[in-house]
C-alpha positions in Angstrom: -27.0 43.4 31.4 -28.0 46.7 31.1 -31.8 45.5 29.3 -32.5 43.7 32.6 -31.7 45.9 34.3 -34.5 48.7 32.2 -36.6 46.1 31.9 -36.3 46.8 36.4 -36.5 50.1 36.2 -39.8 50.1 33.7 -41.6 47.6 36.3 -40.5 50.1 39.0 -42.1 53.4 37.3 -45.2 50.9 37.0 -45.7 50.2 40.5 -45.3 54.0 41.2 -47.6 54.9 38.5 -50.4 52.6 40.6 -49.6 53.8 43.4 -50.0 57.6 41.9 -53.7 56.0 40.2 -54.7 54.5 43.6 -54.0 57.3 45.6 -55.6 59.7 43.5 -59.1 57.6 43.8 -59.2 58.3 47.3 -59.0 62.4 46.6 -55.4 62.1 48.3 -53.1 62.3 45.1 -49.3 61.5 45.6 -47.6 63.9 43.2 -44.1 62.4 43.8 -45.1 59.0 42.8 -46.5 60.6 39.4 -42.9 62.0 39.0 -41.2 58.9 39.7 -43.4 56.5 38.5 -43.2 58.3 35.0 -39.3 59.3 35.4 -38.4 56.2 35.8 -40.8 54.5 33.4 -39.0 57.2 30.7 -35.4 56.1 31.5 -36.2 51.8 31.7 -37.3 52.5 28.7 -34.7 55.1 26.9 -31.8 52.2 28.8 -33.6 48.7 27.1 -33.6 50.6 23.6 -30.0 52.0 23.6 -29.3 48.2 24.6 -30.7 47.1 21.6 -29.2 48.5 19.7 -25.8 47.8 21.2 -26.8 44.3 21.3 -27.8 44.2 17.3 -24.0 46.3 16.1 -22.4 44.1 18.6 -24.3 40.6 16.5 -23.5 42.8 13.1 -19.4 43.0 13.8 -18.7 40.0 12.5 -21.4 39.8 9.5 -18.6 39.6 7.1 -16.7 36.4 8.5 -20.4 34.9 9.5 -20.9 35.0 5.1 -17.0 33.8 4.6 -17.8 30.7 7.0 -21.3 29.5 5.1 -19.5 30.0 2.6 -16.8 27.7 3.3 -19.4 25.4 4.3 -20.9 25.3 1.2 -18.7 25.1 -0.2 -17.5 22.0 1.1 -21.2 20.5 1.3 -20.2 21.0 -2.8 -17.2 18.2 -2.8 
C-alpha cells in the first residue's frame, strides 16, 4: 500500500514539475509549482524506497523455515 502511495506522490510531483516548466517557458514562472513538485517527488521516492526495504525484510523473516521446507521436500523426492 505504501508503495502505491509513493508512486502516486511521484506522479503528482512530476506533473507539478511539468507545470513549472511550462510556466517558466512563458516567462511567468510559478515557484510554488517547482517547490511542490520537487518535494512531492522526493517524498514519494523516500516512501517507495522504505516500502521496498520493508518488503525485503518481511520476505527474509521466514527464510529458515523455507530452507527447512525445501530440504524436507528434497528428502521426500529421494525416497
